[in-house]
mmCIF file of the C-alpha atoms, coordinates in Angstrom:
data_MODEL
# 
_entry.id   MODEL 
# 
loop_
_atom_site.group_PDB 
_atom_site.id 
_atom_site.type_symbol 
_atom_site.label_atom_id 
_atom_site.label_alt_id 
_atom_site.label_comp_id 
_atom_site.label_asym_id 
_atom_site.label_entity_id 
_atom_site.label_seq_id 
_atom_site.pdbx_PDB_ins_code 
_atom_site.Cartn_x 
_atom_site.Cartn_y 
_atom_site.Cartn_z 
_atom_site.occupancy 
_atom_site.B_iso_or_equiv 
_atom_site.pdbx_formal_charge 
_atom_site.auth_seq_id 
_atom_site.auth_comp_id 
_atom_site.auth_asym_id 
_atom_site.auth_atom_id 
_atom_site.pdbx_PDB_model_num 
ATOM 1   C CA . MET A 1 1   ? -12.171 25.873 -52.358 1.00 0.00 ? 1   MET A CA 1 
ATOM 2   C CA . ASN A 1 2   ? -9.374  27.266 -54.443 1.00 0.00 ? 2   ASN A CA 1 
ATOM 3   C CA . LEU A 1 3   ? -7.691  29.426 -51.988 1.00 0.00 ? 3   LEU A CA 1 
ATOM 4   C CA . ILE A 1 4   ? -6.476  31.857 -54.547 1.00 0.00 ? 4   ILE A CA 1 
ATOM 5   C CA . PRO A 1 5   ? -6.106  35.721 -53.976 1.00 0.00 ? 5   PRO A CA 1 
ATOM 6   C CA . LYS A 1 6   ? -8.432  37.617 -56.439 1.00 0.00 ? 6   LYS A CA 1 
ATOM 7   C CA . LYS A 1 7   ? -6.581  41.315 -54.627 1.00 0.00 ? 7   LYS A CA 1 
ATOM 8   C CA . VAL A 1 8   ? -3.924  41.900 -52.800 1.00 0.00 ? 8   VAL A CA 1 
ATOM 9   C CA . PHE A 1 9   ? -2.605  45.162 -51.161 1.00 0.00 ? 9   PHE A CA 1 
ATOM 10  C CA . PHE A 1 10  ? 0.254   46.616 -49.319 1.00 0.00 ? 10  PHE A CA 1 
ATOM 11  C CA . VAL A 1 11  ? 0.390   48.345 -46.053 1.00 0.00 ? 11  VAL A CA 1 
ATOM 12  C CA . SER A 1 12  ? 3.857   48.927 -43.687 1.00 0.00 ? 12  SER A CA 1 
ATOM 13  C CA . GLY A 1 13  ? 4.667   50.183 -39.923 1.00 0.00 ? 13  GLY A CA 1 
ATOM 14  C CA . VAL A 1 14  ? 6.402   50.827 -37.349 1.00 0.00 ? 14  VAL A CA 1 
ATOM 15  C CA . GLY A 1 15  ? 6.169   50.419 -33.199 1.00 0.00 ? 15  GLY A CA 1 
ATOM 16  C CA . LYS A 1 16  ? 8.187   50.883 -30.676 1.00 0.00 ? 16  LYS A CA 1 
ATOM 17  C CA . HIS A 1 17  ? 7.574   50.163 -27.189 1.00 0.00 ? 17  HIS A CA 1 
ATOM 18  C CA . LYS A 1 18  ? 10.862  48.592 -24.593 1.00 0.00 ? 18  LYS A CA 1 
ATOM 19  C CA . ASP A 1 19  ? 9.133   44.802 -25.046 1.00 0.00 ? 19  ASP A CA 1 
ATOM 20  C CA . PRO A 1 20  ? 9.782   42.974 -28.559 1.00 0.00 ? 20  PRO A CA 1 
ATOM 21  C CA . LEU A 1 21  ? 5.924   41.313 -29.149 1.00 0.00 ? 21  LEU A CA 1 
ATOM 22  C CA . VAL A 1 22  ? 4.277   44.771 -27.714 1.00 0.00 ? 22  VAL A CA 1 
ATOM 23  C CA . SER A 1 23  ? 6.883   46.858 -30.577 1.00 0.00 ? 23  SER A CA 1 
ATOM 24  C CA . PHE A 1 24  ? 5.111   44.587 -33.198 1.00 0.00 ? 24  PHE A CA 1 
ATOM 25  C CA . GLU A 1 25  ? 1.681   44.724 -32.371 1.00 0.00 ? 25  GLU A CA 1 
ATOM 26  C CA . LEU A 1 26  ? 2.168   48.046 -32.445 1.00 0.00 ? 26  LEU A CA 1 
ATOM 27  C CA . ALA A 1 27  ? 3.597   48.190 -35.907 1.00 0.00 ? 27  ALA A CA 1 
ATOM 28  C CA . LEU A 1 28  ? 0.964   46.407 -36.948 1.00 0.00 ? 28  LEU A CA 1 
ATOM 29  C CA . ARG A 1 29  ? -1.748  48.539 -35.438 1.00 0.00 ? 29  ARG A CA 1 
ATOM 30  C CA . ASP A 1 30  ? 0.096   50.938 -37.306 1.00 0.00 ? 30  ASP A CA 1 
ATOM 31  C CA . ALA A 1 31  ? -0.085  49.305 -40.601 1.00 0.00 ? 31  ALA A CA 1 
ATOM 32  C CA . GLY A 1 32  ? -3.320  48.629 -40.108 1.00 0.00 ? 32  GLY A CA 1 
ATOM 33  C CA . ILE A 1 33  ? -3.689  44.871 -40.308 1.00 0.00 ? 33  ILE A CA 1 
ATOM 34  C CA . GLU A 1 34  ? -3.759  43.826 -36.442 1.00 0.00 ? 34  GLU A CA 1 
ATOM 35  C CA . LYS A 1 35  ? -7.292  43.131 -35.855 1.00 0.00 ? 35  LYS A CA 1 
ATOM 36  C CA . PHE A 1 36  ? -6.913  39.984 -38.055 1.00 0.00 ? 36  PHE A CA 1 
ATOM 37  C CA . ASN A 1 37  ? -5.399  36.136 -38.077 1.00 0.00 ? 37  ASN A CA 1 
ATOM 38  C CA . LEU A 1 38  ? -1.946  36.402 -39.996 1.00 0.00 ? 38  LEU A CA 1 
ATOM 39  C CA . VAL A 1 39  ? -0.964  33.297 -42.122 1.00 0.00 ? 39  VAL A CA 1 
ATOM 40  C CA . PRO A 1 40  ? 2.310   33.196 -44.043 1.00 0.00 ? 40  PRO A CA 1 
ATOM 41  C CA . VAL A 1 41  ? 2.555   32.704 -47.245 1.00 0.00 ? 41  VAL A CA 1 
ATOM 42  C CA . SER A 1 42  ? 5.669   32.220 -49.712 1.00 0.00 ? 42  SER A CA 1 
ATOM 43  C CA . SER A 1 43  ? 6.099   34.910 -52.716 1.00 0.00 ? 43  SER A CA 1 
ATOM 44  C CA . ILE A 1 44  ? 3.614   33.890 -55.664 1.00 0.00 ? 44  ILE A CA 1 
ATOM 45  C CA . LEU A 1 45  ? 1.333   36.334 -57.138 1.00 0.00 ? 45  LEU A CA 1 
ATOM 46  C CA . PRO A 1 46  ? -1.618  34.755 -58.178 1.00 0.00 ? 46  PRO A CA 1 
ATOM 47  C CA . PRO A 1 47  ? -2.376  35.777 -61.992 1.00 0.00 ? 47  PRO A CA 1 
ATOM 48  C CA . GLU A 1 48  ? -5.018  37.800 -62.342 1.00 0.00 ? 48  GLU A CA 1 
ATOM 49  C CA . CYS A 1 49  ? -4.457  39.276 -59.076 1.00 0.00 ? 49  CYS A CA 1 
ATOM 50  C CA . GLU A 1 50  ? -5.573  42.799 -58.931 1.00 0.00 ? 50  GLU A CA 1 
ATOM 51  C CA . PHE A 1 51  ? -3.565  45.293 -57.282 1.00 0.00 ? 51  PHE A CA 1 
ATOM 52  C CA . VAL A 1 52  ? -5.559  47.639 -54.733 1.00 0.00 ? 52  VAL A CA 1 
ATOM 53  C CA . ASP A 1 53  ? -5.595  50.142 -52.328 1.00 0.00 ? 53  ASP A CA 1 
ATOM 54  C CA . SER A 1 54  ? -4.777  49.486 -48.451 1.00 0.00 ? 54  SER A CA 1 
ATOM 55  C CA . LYS A 1 55  ? -8.119  51.694 -47.384 1.00 0.00 ? 55  LYS A CA 1 
ATOM 56  C CA . GLU A 1 56  ? -10.144 49.197 -50.198 1.00 0.00 ? 56  GLU A CA 1 
ATOM 57  C CA . GLY A 1 57  ? -8.522  46.316 -49.185 1.00 0.00 ? 57  GLY A CA 1 
ATOM 58  C CA . LEU A 1 58  ? -9.307  46.703 -45.224 1.00 0.00 ? 58  LEU A CA 1 
ATOM 59  C CA . SER A 1 59  ? -12.866 47.103 -45.815 1.00 0.00 ? 59  SER A CA 1 
ATOM 60  C CA . GLU A 1 60  ? -13.070 43.583 -46.900 1.00 0.00 ? 60  GLU A CA 1 
ATOM 61  C CA . LEU A 1 61  ? -11.823 42.602 -44.241 1.00 0.00 ? 61  LEU A CA 1 
ATOM 62  C CA . LYS A 1 62  ? -13.477 41.665 -40.441 1.00 0.00 ? 62  LYS A CA 1 
ATOM 63  C CA . PRO A 1 63  ? -11.326 41.509 -37.081 1.00 0.00 ? 63  PRO A CA 1 
ATOM 64  C CA . GLY A 1 64  ? -10.684 38.256 -36.735 1.00 0.00 ? 64  GLY A CA 1 
ATOM 65  C CA . GLN A 1 65  ? -10.268 36.581 -40.522 1.00 0.00 ? 65  GLN A CA 1 
ATOM 66  C CA . ILE A 1 66  ? -8.227  34.527 -40.911 1.00 0.00 ? 66  ILE A CA 1 
ATOM 67  C CA . VAL A 1 67  ? -5.606  36.405 -44.010 1.00 0.00 ? 67  VAL A CA 1 
ATOM 68  C CA . PHE A 1 68  ? -2.421  35.344 -46.045 1.00 0.00 ? 68  PHE A CA 1 
ATOM 69  C CA . THR A 1 69  ? -0.097  38.006 -46.034 1.00 0.00 ? 69  THR A CA 1 
ATOM 70  C CA . VAL A 1 70  ? 3.870   37.880 -47.555 1.00 0.00 ? 70  VAL A CA 1 
ATOM 71  C CA . MET A 1 71  ? 5.587   40.345 -44.406 1.00 0.00 ? 71  MET A CA 1 
ATOM 72  C CA . ALA A 1 72  ? 8.812   41.372 -44.111 1.00 0.00 ? 72  ALA A CA 1 
ATOM 73  C CA . ARG A 1 73  ? 9.064   42.598 -40.612 1.00 0.00 ? 73  ARG A CA 1 
ATOM 74  C CA . TYR A 1 74  ? 12.424  43.321 -37.796 1.00 0.00 ? 74  TYR A CA 1 
ATOM 75  C CA . THR A 1 75  ? 12.919  44.076 -34.579 1.00 0.00 ? 75  THR A CA 1 
ATOM 76  C CA . SER A 1 76  ? 15.913  45.778 -33.052 1.00 0.00 ? 76  SER A CA 1 
ATOM 77  C CA . ASN A 1 77  ? 17.268  47.358 -29.902 1.00 0.00 ? 77  ASN A CA 1 
ATOM 78  C CA . GLU A 1 78  ? 20.494  48.798 -30.502 1.00 0.00 ? 78  GLU A CA 1 
ATOM 79  C CA . LYS A 1 79  ? 19.322  52.232 -30.077 1.00 0.00 ? 79  LYS A CA 1 
ATOM 80  C CA . GLY A 1 80  ? 20.632  55.019 -32.857 1.00 0.00 ? 80  GLY A CA 1 
ATOM 81  C CA . LYS A 1 81  ? 20.234  51.684 -35.149 1.00 0.00 ? 81  LYS A CA 1 
ATOM 82  C CA . LYS A 1 82  ? 18.230  52.253 -38.613 1.00 0.00 ? 82  LYS A CA 1 
ATOM 83  C CA . ILE A 1 83  ? 16.140  49.892 -39.320 1.00 0.00 ? 83  ILE A CA 1 
ATOM 84  C CA . PHE A 1 84  ? 13.482  48.629 -42.808 1.00 0.00 ? 84  PHE A CA 1 
ATOM 85  C CA . ALA A 1 85  ? 11.545  46.809 -43.953 1.00 0.00 ? 85  ALA A CA 1 
ATOM 86  C CA . SER A 1 86  ? 10.726  46.119 -47.784 1.00 0.00 ? 86  SER A CA 1 
ATOM 87  C CA . ILE A 1 87  ? 7.946   44.209 -50.297 1.00 0.00 ? 87  ILE A CA 1 
ATOM 88  C CA . ALA A 1 88  ? 8.431   44.387 -53.923 1.00 0.00 ? 88  ALA A CA 1 
ATOM 89  C CA . ALA A 1 89  ? 5.493   42.696 -56.446 1.00 0.00 ? 89  ALA A CA 1 
ATOM 90  C CA . ALA A 1 90  ? 5.967   42.187 -59.973 1.00 0.00 ? 90  ALA A CA 1 
ATOM 91  C CA . LYS A 1 91  ? 3.760   40.822 -62.026 1.00 0.00 ? 91  LYS A CA 1 
ATOM 92  C CA . PRO A 1 92  ? 4.318   39.915 -66.006 1.00 0.00 ? 92  PRO A CA 1 
ATOM 93  C CA . GLU A 1 93  ? 2.798   41.346 -69.260 1.00 0.00 ? 93  GLU A CA 1 
ATOM 94  C CA . ASP A 1 94  ? 0.391   38.583 -69.551 1.00 0.00 ? 94  ASP A CA 1 
ATOM 95  C CA . ASP A 1 95  ? -2.166  38.953 -66.513 1.00 0.00 ? 95  ASP A CA 1 
ATOM 96  C CA . ALA A 1 96  ? -3.234  34.784 -66.829 1.00 0.00 ? 96  ALA A CA 1 
ATOM 97  C CA . LYS A 1 97  ? 0.824   34.315 -65.566 1.00 0.00 ? 97  LYS A CA 1 
ATOM 98  C CA . ASN A 1 98  ? 2.093   34.030 -62.378 1.00 0.00 ? 98  ASN A CA 1 
ATOM 99  C CA . GLY A 1 99  ? 3.752   37.411 -60.532 1.00 0.00 ? 99  GLY A CA 1 
ATOM 100 C CA . TYR A 1 100 ? 6.229   37.108 -57.778 1.00 0.00 ? 100 TYR A CA 1 
ATOM 101 C CA . ILE A 1 101 ? 6.496   39.281 -54.413 1.00 0.00 ? 101 ILE A CA 1 
ATOM 102 C CA . ALA A 1 102 ? 9.510   39.712 -52.698 1.00 0.00 ? 102 ALA A CA 1 
ATOM 103 C CA . GLU A 1 103 ? 10.523  40.593 -48.908 1.00 0.00 ? 103 GLU A CA 1 
ATOM 104 C CA . HIS A 1 104 ? 13.577  41.942 -47.668 1.00 0.00 ? 104 HIS A CA 1 
ATOM 105 C CA . ALA A 1 105 ? 14.387  43.963 -44.010 1.00 0.00 ? 105 ALA A CA 1 
ATOM 106 C CA . GLY A 1 106 ? 17.258  44.580 -41.179 1.00 0.00 ? 106 GLY A CA 1 
ATOM 107 C CA . GLU A 1 107 ? 19.481  47.230 -40.461 1.00 0.00 ? 107 GLU A CA 1 
ATOM 108 C CA . TRP A 1 108 ? 19.290  49.639 -43.795 1.00 0.00 ? 108 TRP A CA 1 
ATOM 109 C CA . TYR A 1 109 ? 22.477  49.667 -45.611 1.00 0.00 ? 109 TYR A CA 1 
ATOM 110 C CA . GLU A 1 110 ? 22.612  51.512 -48.831 1.00 0.00 ? 110 GLU A CA 1 
ATOM 111 C CA . GLY A 1 111 ? 20.536  50.779 -51.996 1.00 0.00 ? 111 GLY A CA 1 
ATOM 112 C CA . SER A 1 112 ? 18.265  48.202 -49.446 1.00 0.00 ? 112 SER A CA 1 
ATOM 113 C CA . LEU A 1 113 ? 14.976  49.497 -50.162 1.00 0.00 ? 113 LEU A CA 1 
ATOM 114 C CA . ASP A 1 114 ? 15.594  48.658 -53.819 1.00 0.00 ? 114 ASP A CA 1 
ATOM 115 C CA . HIS A 1 115 ? 16.450  44.956 -52.792 1.00 0.00 ? 115 HIS A CA 1 
ATOM 116 C CA . ALA A 1 116 ? 13.247  43.619 -52.930 1.00 0.00 ? 116 ALA A CA 1 
ATOM 117 C CA . GLU A 1 117 ? 12.506  45.251 -56.182 1.00 0.00 ? 117 GLU A CA 1 
ATOM 118 C CA . GLU A 1 118 ? 15.155  44.180 -58.159 1.00 0.00 ? 118 GLU A CA 1 
ATOM 119 C CA . ILE A 1 119 ? 14.348  40.830 -56.562 1.00 0.00 ? 119 ILE A CA 1 
ATOM 120 C CA . ALA A 1 120 ? 10.830  40.788 -58.274 1.00 0.00 ? 120 ALA A CA 1 
ATOM 121 C CA . ASN A 1 121 ? 11.742  41.791 -61.167 1.00 0.00 ? 121 ASN A CA 1 
ATOM 122 C CA . TYR A 1 122 ? 13.897  38.963 -61.222 1.00 0.00 ? 122 TYR A CA 1 
ATOM 123 C CA . MET A 1 123 ? 12.043  36.524 -60.206 1.00 0.00 ? 123 MET A CA 1 
ATOM 124 C CA . VAL A 1 124 ? 9.354   37.676 -63.375 1.00 0.00 ? 124 VAL A CA 1 
ATOM 125 C CA . GLU A 1 125 ? 12.356  37.871 -66.241 1.00 0.00 ? 125 GLU A CA 1 
ATOM 126 C CA . SER A 1 126 ? 14.065  34.244 -65.209 1.00 0.00 ? 126 SER A CA 1 
ATOM 127 C CA . ALA A 1 127 ? 10.388  32.760 -64.773 1.00 0.00 ? 127 ALA A CA 1 
ATOM 128 C CA . PHE A 1 128 ? 9.061   33.977 -68.249 1.00 0.00 ? 128 PHE A CA 1 
ATOM 129 C CA . ASN A 1 129 ? 11.881  35.624 -70.420 1.00 0.00 ? 129 ASN A CA 1 
ATOM 130 C CA . THR A 1 130 ? 10.359  38.854 -70.312 1.00 0.00 ? 130 THR A CA 1 
ATOM 131 C CA . LYS A 1 131 ? 10.412  42.128 -67.774 1.00 0.00 ? 131 LYS A CA 1 
ATOM 132 C CA . ALA A 1 132 ? 8.056   42.620 -64.973 1.00 0.00 ? 132 ALA A CA 1 
ATOM 133 C CA . SER A 1 133 ? 5.328   45.063 -66.145 1.00 0.00 ? 133 SER A CA 1 
ATOM 134 C CA . LYS A 1 134 ? 3.070   45.670 -63.650 1.00 0.00 ? 134 LYS A CA 1 
ATOM 135 C CA . LYS A 1 135 ? 5.155   46.718 -60.112 1.00 0.00 ? 135 LYS A CA 1 
ATOM 136 C CA . LEU A 1 136 ? 4.409   48.264 -56.802 1.00 0.00 ? 136 LEU A CA 1 
ATOM 137 C CA . SER A 1 137 ? 6.329   48.334 -53.946 1.00 0.00 ? 137 SER A CA 1 
ATOM 138 C CA . ILE A 1 138 ? 6.344   49.810 -49.966 1.00 0.00 ? 138 ILE A CA 1 
ATOM 139 C CA . HIS A 1 139 ? 8.730   50.114 -47.626 1.00 0.00 ? 139 HIS A CA 1 
ATOM 140 C CA . LYS A 1 140 ? 9.166   51.584 -43.934 1.00 0.00 ? 140 LYS A CA 1 
ATOM 141 C CA . VAL A 1 141 ? 12.513  52.817 -42.154 1.00 0.00 ? 141 VAL A CA 1 
ATOM 142 C CA . ALA A 1 142 ? 12.653  54.135 -38.910 1.00 0.00 ? 142 ALA A CA 1 
ATOM 143 C CA . GLU A 1 143 ? 15.246  54.765 -36.473 1.00 0.00 ? 143 GLU A CA 1 
ATOM 144 C CA . VAL A 1 144 ? 15.690  52.308 -33.375 1.00 0.00 ? 144 VAL A CA 1 
ATOM 145 C CA . GLU A 1 145 ? 14.508  53.446 -29.642 1.00 0.00 ? 145 GLU A CA 1 
ATOM 146 C CA . ASP A 1 146 ? 13.386  51.058 -27.361 1.00 0.00 ? 146 ASP A CA 1 
ATOM 147 C CA . TYR A 1 147 ? 12.570  48.273 -29.257 1.00 0.00 ? 147 TYR A CA 1 
ATOM 148 C CA . THR A 1 148 ? 11.626  48.847 -32.438 1.00 0.00 ? 148 THR A CA 1 
ATOM 149 C CA . THR A 1 149 ? 10.047  46.610 -35.185 1.00 0.00 ? 149 THR A CA 1 
ATOM 150 C CA . VAL A 1 150 ? 9.003   47.574 -38.787 1.00 0.00 ? 150 VAL A CA 1 
ATOM 151 C CA . VAL A 1 151 ? 7.288   45.882 -41.542 1.00 0.00 ? 151 VAL A CA 1 
ATOM 152 C CA . SER A 1 152 ? 5.762   45.939 -44.420 1.00 0.00 ? 152 SER A CA 1 
ATOM 153 C CA . ALA A 1 153 ? 3.524   43.419 -45.983 1.00 0.00 ? 153 ALA A CA 1 
ATOM 154 C CA . ALA A 1 154 ? 1.211   42.005 -49.159 1.00 0.00 ? 154 ALA A CA 1 
ATOM 155 C CA . VAL A 1 155 ? -2.507  41.501 -48.009 1.00 0.00 ? 155 VAL A CA 1 
ATOM 156 C CA . PHE A 1 156 ? -4.400  38.573 -49.818 1.00 0.00 ? 156 PHE A CA 1 
ATOM 157 C CA . ILE A 1 157 ? -7.815  39.521 -50.782 1.00 0.00 ? 157 ILE A CA 1 
ATOM 158 C CA . LEU A 1 158 ? -9.381  35.722 -51.092 1.00 0.00 ? 158 LEU A CA 1 
# 
């Protein structure tokens, strides 16, 4: 059986709690992906993988299902800090070629939300000597209270 995703959708969320694990769970709930067994994968966007919106993507998944994701995640308890998590995807014009997904997370800084997009675009350009023609990104930014977790994820559908 080939485990090649046919579709991908993007979600993000934030969670705040006195416990770091609970803050992560709440961020997954905010993103809508807490009901799945999430398996991290590296950053290749398969050829012909279709971008779909999160509502459509979530409707194709069942609670408890093993789901492959590329996830950016950051947790902090430094009150008053601003944190972020970003995911970006870029595809070449030729849909028969793979694209790339980049993740970036940490303490917010000027330009932090553009970094994942720059990486994904660079990977397409350097791999295929062509500009990325199809792009998608999602970000989550939050100010830290208690433990705060931000997540952004590309979620694959087989």
